[in-house]
A tleap script that builds the chain and sets N, CA, C and O, in Angstrom:
source leaprc.protein.ff14SB
mol = sequence {
  NMET ASN SER VAL VAL ASP VAL ARG SER ALA
  SER GLY ALA LEU LYS THR ALA PHE ASP ARG
  ALA SER ASP LEU ALA PRO LEU LEU ALA GLN
  SER THR ALA GLU GLN ARG ILE GLY MET ILE
  GLN ALA LEU VAL LYS THR MET LEU ALA HIE
  LYS GLU GLU ILE TYR GLN ALA VAL ARG LEU
  GLU ARG GLY LEU ALA PRO ILE ASP THR ASP
  ALA GLU LEU LEU MET VAL LYS LEU GLU ALA
  ASP HIE VAL ALA ALA GLN GLY CHIE
}
set mol.1.N position { -20.277 -133.784 81.747 }
set mol.1.CA position { -19.852 -134.651 82.817 }
set mol.1.C position { -20.358 -134.194 84.176 }
set mol.1.O position { -19.970 -134.752 85.202 }
set mol.2.N position { -21.204 -133.204 84.192 }
set mol.2.CA position { -21.722 -132.747 85.478 }
set mol.2.C position { -22.690 -133.757 86.048 }
set mol.2.O position { -23.492 -134.349 85.325 }
set mol.3.N position { -22.609 -133.946 87.340 }
set mol.3.CA position { -23.571 -134.796 88.014 }
set mol.3.C position { -23.854 -134.206 89.379 }
set mol.3.O position { -23.011 -133.528 89.966 }
set mol.4.N position { -25.024 -134.464 89.866 }
set mol.4.CA position { -25.435 -133.947 91.160 }
set mol.4.C position { -25.727 -135.131 92.065 }
set mol.4.O position { -26.403 -136.079 91.666 }
set mol.5.N position { -25.217 -135.070 93.278 }
set mol.5.CA position { -25.476 -136.125 94.247 }
set mol.5.C position { -26.499 -135.607 95.234 }
set mol.5.O position { -26.282 -134.586 95.885 }
set mol.6.N position { -27.602 -136.303 95.344 }
set mol.6.CA position { -28.605 -135.973 96.347 }
set mol.6.C position { -28.208 -136.692 97.624 }
set mol.6.O position { -28.401 -137.901 97.747 }
set mol.7.N position { -27.646 -135.939 98.588 }
set mol.7.CA position { -27.128 -136.575 99.805 }
set mol.7.C position { -28.237 -137.177 100.649 }
set mol.7.O position { -27.965 -138.009 101.514 }
set mol.8.N position { -29.473 -136.780 100.421 }
set mol.8.CA position { -30.573 -137.366 101.180 }
set mol.8.C position { -30.774 -138.827 100.822 }
set mol.8.O position { -31.261 -139.609 101.640 }
set mol.9.N position { -30.402 -139.201 99.601 }
set mol.9.CA position { -30.559 -140.596 99.200 }
set mol.9.C position { -29.215 -141.273 98.939 }
set mol.9.O position { -29.177 -142.411 98.470 }
set mol.10.N position { -28.122 -140.588 99.235 }
set mol.10.CA position { -26.798 -141.158 99.006 }
set mol.10.C position { -26.560 -142.329 99.953 }
set mol.10.O position { -27.144 -142.400 101.034 }
set mol.11.N position { -25.705 -143.230 99.535 }
set mol.11.CA position { -25.409 -144.364 100.391 }
set mol.11.C position { -23.922 -144.396 100.704 }
set mol.11.O position { -23.125 -143.690 100.086 }
set mol.12.N position { -23.569 -145.215 101.661 }
set mol.12.CA position { -22.167 -145.433 101.961 }
set mol.12.C position { -21.507 -144.281 102.696 }
set mol.12.O position { -22.115 -143.607 103.527 }
set mol.13.N position { -20.243 -144.080 102.361 }
set mol.13.CA position { -19.402 -143.121 103.083 }
set mol.13.C position { -19.927 -141.691 102.991 }
set mol.13.O position { -19.841 -140.934 103.958 }
set mol.14.N position { -20.465 -141.324 101.841 }
set mol.14.CA position { -20.965 -139.956 101.679 }
set mol.14.C position { -22.118 -139.680 102.626 }
set mol.14.O position { -22.131 -138.656 103.307 }
set mol.15.N position { -23.077 -140.576 102.674 }
set mol.15.CA position { -24.216 -140.390 103.568 }
set mol.15.C position { -23.753 -140.382 105.018 }
set mol.15.O position { -24.233 -139.577 105.816 }
set mol.16.N position { -22.835 -141.262 105.364 }
set mol.16.CA position { -22.308 -141.311 106.730 }
set mol.16.C position { -21.658 -139.982 107.103 }
set mol.16.O position { -21.861 -139.478 108.207 }
set mol.17.N position { -20.881 -139.419 106.189 }
set mol.17.CA position { -20.209 -138.142 106.460 }
set mol.17.C position { -21.228 -137.021 106.675 }
set mol.17.O position { -21.082 -136.218 107.596 }
set mol.18.N position { -22.252 -136.965 105.834 }
set mol.18.CA position { -23.262 -135.914 105.986 }
set mol.18.C position { -24.107 -136.120 107.238 }
set mol.18.O position { -24.477 -135.154 107.906 }
set mol.19.N position { -24.412 -137.368 107.555 }
set mol.19.CA position { -25.152 -137.648 108.793 }
set mol.19.C position { -24.340 -137.228 110.008 }
set mol.19.O position { -24.877 -136.648 110.953 }
set mol.20.N position { -23.049 -137.520 109.981 }
set mol.20.CA position { -22.177 -137.141 111.111 }
set mol.20.C position { -22.114 -135.622 111.247 }
set mol.20.O position { -22.192 -135.091 112.355 }
set mol.21.N position { -21.974 -134.930 110.128 }
set mol.21.CA position { -21.944 -133.470 110.164 }
set mol.21.C position { -23.247 -132.918 110.735 }
set mol.21.O position { -23.234 -131.977 111.528 }
set mol.22.N position { -24.351 -133.496 110.337 }
set mol.22.CA position { -25.652 -133.069 110.856 }
set mol.22.C position { -25.751 -133.307 112.361 }
set mol.22.O position { -26.265 -132.465 113.098 }
set mol.23.N position { -25.257 -134.453 112.808 }
set mol.23.CA position { -25.282 -134.775 114.240 }
set mol.23.C position { -24.416 -133.823 115.057 }
set mol.23.O position { -24.716 -133.550 116.220 }
set mol.24.N position { -23.340 -133.318 114.452 }
set mol.24.CA position { -22.414 -132.439 115.171 }
set mol.24.C position { -22.826 -130.970 115.130 }
set mol.24.O position { -22.230 -130.145 115.823 }
set mol.25.N position { -23.826 -130.635 114.336 }
set mol.25.CA position { -24.254 -129.239 114.190 }
set mol.25.C position { -24.588 -128.570 115.520 }
set mol.25.O position { -24.182 -127.427 115.727 }
set mol.26.N position { -25.307 -129.223 116.428 }
set mol.26.CA position { -25.598 -128.560 117.709 }
set mol.26.C position { -24.325 -128.224 118.506 }
set mol.26.O position { -24.262 -127.184 119.162 }
set mol.27.N position { -23.329 -129.089 118.450 }
set mol.27.CA position { -22.063 -128.794 119.139 }
set mol.27.C position { -21.348 -127.613 118.483 }
set mol.27.O position { -20.768 -126.770 119.168 }
set mol.28.N position { -21.394 -127.559 117.169 }
set mol.28.CA position { -20.770 -126.462 116.448 }
set mol.28.C position { -21.417 -125.134 116.831 }
set mol.28.O position { -20.734 -124.117 116.952 }
set mol.29.N position { -22.719 -125.145 117.018 }
set mol.29.CA position { -23.435 -123.927 117.395 }
set mol.29.C position { -22.995 -123.416 118.767 }
set mol.29.O position { -23.125 -122.225 119.054 }
set mol.30.N position { -22.482 -124.297 119.607 }
set mol.30.CA position { -22.030 -123.898 120.943 }
set mol.30.C position { -20.560 -123.497 120.970 }
set mol.30.O position { -20.066 -123.050 122.006 }
set mol.31.N position { -19.847 -123.648 119.846 }
set mol.31.CA position { -18.427 -123.299 119.814 }
set mol.31.C position { -18.255 -121.785 119.671 }
set mol.31.O position { -19.167 -121.071 119.256 }
set mol.32.N position { -17.067 -121.327 120.027 }
set mol.32.CA position { -16.764 -119.901 119.895 }
set mol.32.C position { -16.370 -119.589 118.457 }
set mol.32.O position { -16.065 -120.490 117.676 }
set mol.33.N position { -16.378 -118.317 118.122 }
set mol.33.CA position { -15.959 -117.888 116.782 }
set mol.33.C position { -14.516 -118.326 116.530 }
set mol.33.O position { -14.191 -118.793 115.439 }
set mol.34.N position { -13.666 -118.180 117.519 }
set mol.34.CA position { -12.261 -118.570 117.334 }
set mol.34.C position { -12.119 -120.074 117.116 }
set mol.34.O position { -11.262 -120.508 116.346 }
set mol.35.N position { -12.943 -120.868 117.782 }
set mol.35.CA position { -12.903 -122.313 117.555 }
set mol.35.C position { -13.351 -122.645 116.135 }
set mol.35.O position { -12.755 -123.494 115.474 }
set mol.36.N position { -14.403 -121.972 115.669 }
set mol.36.CA position { -14.894 -122.225 114.313 }
set mol.36.C position { -13.867 -121.772 113.279 }
set mol.36.O position { -13.677 -122.440 112.262 }
set mol.37.N position { -13.209 -120.652 113.527 }
set mol.37.CA position { -12.153 -120.182 112.621 }
set mol.37.C position { -11.034 -121.219 112.565 }
set mol.37.O position { -10.512 -121.519 111.491 }
set mol.38.N position { -10.673 -121.757 113.712 }
set mol.38.CA position { -9.643 -122.790 113.750 }
set mol.38.C position { -10.036 -124.010 112.937 }
set mol.38.O position { -9.198 -124.600 112.255 }
set mol.39.N position { -11.311 -124.395 113.005 }
set mol.39.CA position { -11.799 -125.538 112.234 }
set mol.39.C position { -11.727 -125.251 110.741 }
set mol.39.O position { -11.337 -126.113 109.954 }
set mol.40.N position { -12.104 -124.039 110.356 }
set mol.40.CA position { -12.053 -123.655 108.941 }
set mol.40.C position { -10.611 -123.662 108.453 }
set mol.40.O position { -10.325 -124.143 107.357 }
set mol.41.N position { -9.705 -123.128 109.265 }
set mol.41.CA position { -8.301 -123.111 108.875 }
set mol.41.C position { -7.736 -124.530 108.776 }
set mol.41.O position { -6.921 -124.814 107.898 }
set mol.42.N position { -8.164 -125.415 109.670 }
set mol.42.CA position { -7.729 -126.811 109.600 }
set mol.42.C position { -8.266 -127.477 108.337 }
set mol.42.O position { -7.574 -128.277 107.707 }
set mol.43.N position { -9.494 -127.144 107.975 }
set mol.43.CA position { -10.075 -127.680 106.743 }
set mol.43.C position { -9.263 -127.250 105.526 }
set mol.43.O position { -8.969 -128.068 104.654 }
set mol.44.N position { -8.902 -125.974 105.465 }
set mol.44.CA position { -8.108 -125.470 104.335 }
set mol.44.C position { -6.747 -126.159 104.305 }
set mol.44.O position { -6.274 -126.556 103.240 }
set mol.45.N position { -6.122 -126.302 105.459 }
set mol.45.CA position { -4.821 -126.967 105.531 }
set mol.45.C position { -4.928 -128.402 105.019 }
set mol.45.O position { -4.071 -128.854 104.260 }
set mol.46.N position { -5.964 -129.114 105.426 }
set mol.46.CA position { -6.176 -130.488 104.969 }
set mol.46.C position { -6.455 -130.516 103.471 }
set mol.46.O position { -5.938 -131.373 102.756 }
set mol.47.N position { -7.268 -129.585 103.001 }
set mol.47.CA position { -7.579 -129.504 101.583 }
set mol.47.C position { -6.297 -129.335 100.766 }
set mol.47.O position { -6.106 -130.016 99.759 }
set mol.48.N position { -5.433 -128.440 101.195 }
set mol.48.CA position { -4.198 -128.179 100.466 }
set mol.48.C position { -3.230 -129.356 100.555 }
set mol.48.O position { -2.465 -129.607 99.624 }
set mol.49.N position { -3.263 -130.072 101.670 }
set mol.49.CA position { -2.394 -131.239 101.836 }
set mol.49.C position { -2.827 -132.400 100.931 }
set mol.49.O position { -2.039 -133.307 100.664 }
set mol.50.N position { -4.056 -132.370 100.470 }
set mol.50.CA position { -4.596 -133.458 99.644 }
set mol.50.C position { -4.932 -132.991 98.231 }
set mol.50.O position { -5.846 -133.517 97.596 }
set mol.51.N position { -4.186 -131.996 97.744 }
set mol.51.CA position { -4.478 -131.449 96.418 }
set mol.51.C position { -4.433 -132.504 95.318 }
set mol.51.O position { -5.287 -132.508 94.431 }
set mol.52.N position { -3.454 -133.392 95.366 }
set mol.52.CA position { -3.332 -134.392 94.298 }
set mol.52.C position { -4.572 -135.274 94.223 }
set mol.52.O position { -5.061 -135.579 93.135 }
set mol.53.N position { -5.075 -135.681 95.379 }
set mol.53.CA position { -6.291 -136.502 95.393 }
set mol.53.C position { -7.494 -135.696 94.902 }
set mol.53.O position { -8.368 -136.224 94.215 }
set mol.54.N position { -7.528 -134.423 95.261 }
set mol.54.CA position { -8.618 -133.555 94.797 }
set mol.54.C position { -8.530 -133.389 93.285 }
set mol.54.O position { -9.551 -133.433 92.600 }
set mol.55.N position { -7.315 -133.199 92.753 }
set mol.55.CA position { -7.143 -133.094 91.301 }
set mol.55.C position { -7.734 -134.314 90.608 }
set mol.55.O position { -8.477 -134.181 89.636 }
set mol.56.N position { -7.403 -135.507 91.109 }
set mol.56.CA position { -7.885 -136.738 90.482 }
set mol.56.C position { -9.410 -136.832 90.551 }
set mol.56.O position { -10.060 -137.175 89.564 }
set mol.57.N position { -9.974 -136.528 91.709 }
set mol.57.CA position { -11.424 -136.622 91.871 }
set mol.57.C position { -12.141 -135.617 90.972 }
set mol.57.O position { -13.138 -135.952 90.332 }
set mol.58.N position { -11.640 -134.403 90.924 }
set mol.58.CA position { -12.278 -133.374 90.093 }
set mol.58.C position { -12.113 -133.703 88.612 }
set mol.58.O position { -13.023 -133.465 87.818 }
set mol.59.N position { -10.972 -134.242 88.241 }
set mol.59.CA position { -10.766 -134.636 86.843 }
set mol.59.C position { -11.773 -135.720 86.454 }
set mol.59.O position { -12.362 -135.663 85.374 }
set mol.60.N position { -11.968 -136.703 87.329 }
set mol.60.CA position { -12.922 -137.778 87.037 }
set mol.60.C position { -14.364 -137.283 87.031 }
set mol.60.O position { -15.151 -137.648 86.158 }
set mol.61.N position { -14.699 -136.457 88.004 }
set mol.61.CA position { -16.092 -136.013 88.163 }
set mol.61.C position { -16.478 -134.928 87.166 }
set mol.61.O position { -17.575 -134.950 86.609 }
set mol.62.N position { -15.568 -133.975 86.942 }
set mol.62.CA position { -15.944 -132.799 86.143 }
set mol.62.C position { -15.050 -132.545 84.944 }
set mol.62.O position { -15.318 -131.645 84.146 }
set mol.63.N position { -13.985 -133.335 84.809 }
set mol.63.CA position { -13.107 -133.188 83.650 }
set mol.63.C position { -12.211 -131.967 83.692 }
set mol.63.O position { -11.695 -131.548 82.656 }
set mol.64.N position { -12.013 -131.385 84.869 }
set mol.64.CA position { -11.202 -130.180 84.970 }
set mol.64.C position { -9.717 -130.504 85.092 }
set mol.64.O position { -9.336 -131.506 85.697 }
set mol.65.N position { -8.897 -129.653 84.515 }
set mol.65.CA position { -7.444 -129.757 84.643 }
set mol.65.C position { -7.024 -129.219 86.021 }
set mol.65.O position { -7.757 -128.447 86.639 }
set mol.66.N position { -5.847 -129.631 86.491 }
set mol.66.CA position { -5.375 -129.151 87.792 }
set mol.66.C position { -5.359 -127.622 87.924 }
set mol.66.O position { -5.646 -127.102 89.003 }
set mol.67.N position { -5.035 -126.904 86.864 }
set mol.67.CA position { -4.993 -125.438 86.962 }
set mol.67.C position { -6.387 -124.874 87.253 }
set mol.67.O position { -6.518 -123.893 87.986 }
set mol.68.N position { -7.417 -125.484 86.687 }
set mol.68.CA position { -8.789 -125.037 86.962 }
set mol.68.C position { -9.194 -125.383 88.389 }
set mol.68.O position { -9.867 -124.607 89.067 }
set mol.69.N position { -8.772 -126.557 88.828 }
set mol.69.CA position { -9.055 -126.963 90.205 }
set mol.69.C position { -8.320 -126.049 91.176 }
set mol.69.O position { -8.862 -125.698 92.224 }
set mol.70.N position { -7.088 -125.658 90.840 }
set mol.70.CA position { -6.348 -124.718 91.690 }
set mol.70.C position { -7.117 -123.410 91.856 }
set mol.70.O position { -7.131 -122.829 92.941 }
set mol.71.N position { -7.751 -122.950 90.790 }
set mol.71.CA position { -8.534 -121.713 90.878 }
set mol.71.C position { -9.686 -121.885 91.864 }
set mol.71.O position { -9.980 -120.972 92.636 }
set mol.72.N position { -10.334 -123.037 91.846 }
set mol.72.CA position { -11.433 -123.279 92.781 }
set mol.72.C position { -10.924 -123.417 94.213 }
set mol.72.O position { -11.547 -122.912 95.147 }
set mol.73.N position { -9.790 -124.102 94.388 }
set mol.73.CA position { -9.212 -124.230 95.726 }
set mol.73.C position { -8.788 -122.867 96.265 }
set mol.73.O position { -8.915 -122.593 97.458 }
set mol.74.N position { -8.285 -122.022 95.377 }
set mol.74.CA position { -7.903 -120.670 95.794 }
set mol.74.C position { -9.126 -119.892 96.270 }
set mol.74.O position { -9.047 -119.157 97.254 }
set mol.75.N position { -10.243 -120.045 95.586 }
set mol.75.CA position { -11.465 -119.360 96.027 }
set mol.75.C position { -11.881 -119.821 97.418 }
set mol.75.O position { -12.293 -119.010 98.248 }
set mol.76.N position { -11.774 -121.124 97.671 }
set mol.76.CA position { -12.112 -121.641 99.001 }
set mol.76.C position { -11.179 -121.041 100.049 }
set mol.76.O position { -11.624 -120.618 101.116 }
set mol.77.N position { -9.878 -121.005 99.737 }
set mol.77.CA position { -8.908 -120.445 100.687 }
set mol.77.C position { -9.169 -118.967 100.942 }
set mol.77.O position { -9.124 -118.518 102.087 }
set mol.78.N position { -9.442 -118.212 99.887 }
set mol.78.CA position { -9.717 -116.780 100.053 }
set mol.78.C position { -10.971 -116.549 100.890 }
set mol.78.O position { -11.005 -115.643 101.722 }
set mol.79.N position { -11.988 -117.355 100.674 }
set mol.79.CA position { -13.219 -117.238 101.465 }
set mol.79.C position { -12.942 -117.578 102.929 }
set mol.79.O position { -13.450 -116.908 103.828 }
set mol.80.N position { -12.142 -118.611 103.170 }
set mol.80.CA position { -11.779 -118.983 104.541 }
set mol.80.C position { -10.982 -117.861 105.204 }
set mol.80.O position { -11.206 -117.550 106.374 }
set mol.81.N position { -10.058 -117.254 104.467 }
set mol.81.CA position { -9.287 -116.133 105.003 }
set mol.81.C position { -10.201 -114.959 105.347 }
set mol.81.O position { -10.011 -114.294 106.365 }
set mol.82.N position { -11.180 -114.711 104.503 }
set mol.82.CA position { -12.142 -113.622 104.741 }
set mol.82.C position { -12.949 -113.892 106.008 }
set mol.82.O position { -13.123 -113.002 106.840 }
set mol.83.N position { -13.441 -115.118 106.151 }
set mol.83.CA position { -14.211 -115.490 107.333 }
set mol.83.C position { -13.358 -115.323 108.582 }
set mol.83.O position { -13.830 -114.797 109.590 }
set mol.84.N position { -12.097 -115.769 108.524 }
set mol.84.CA position { -11.202 -115.643 109.673 }
set mol.84.C position { -10.973 -114.165 110.039 }
set mol.84.O position { -10.946 -113.801 111.214 }
set mol.85.N position { -10.812 -113.341 109.024 }
set mol.85.CA position { -10.562 -111.917 109.272 }
set mol.85.C position { -11.794 -111.250 109.882 }
set mol.85.O position { -11.662 -110.370 110.732 }
set mol.86.N position { -12.990 -111.661 109.455 }
set mol.86.CA position { -14.222 -111.072 109.986 }
set mol.86.C position { -14.528 -111.565 111.392 }
set mol.86.O position { -15.190 -110.878 112.170 }
set mol.87.N position { -14.045 -112.752 111.707 }
set mol.87.CA position { -14.366 -113.346 113.009 }
set mol.87.C position { -13.532 -112.851 114.163 }
set mol.87.O position { -13.884 -113.066 115.322 }
set mol.88.N position { -12.438 -112.193 113.865 }
set mol.88.CA position { -11.562 -111.698 114.947 }
set mol.88.C position { -11.906 -110.300 115.346 }
set mol.88.O position { -11.270 -109.737 116.238 }
savepdb mol mol.pdb
quit
């Protein structure tokens, strides 16, 4: 059930999201480490607030059970915590 999305040829909301992120990259480069840490922490908070939707999407896309998805979400959180600790 693995599939790869080539965002260079993606259409719709996905392409719009990646284009927007690309457009914002120069502003991100001008932000402080603390601002970037705050953004990462906000991302993790949002990710955790939407776990049920993530479970459904991952189940459809990759066939993973929620416990497996929790392991992946935990890795993201641990990496974000590491980045925050290194940035201060």
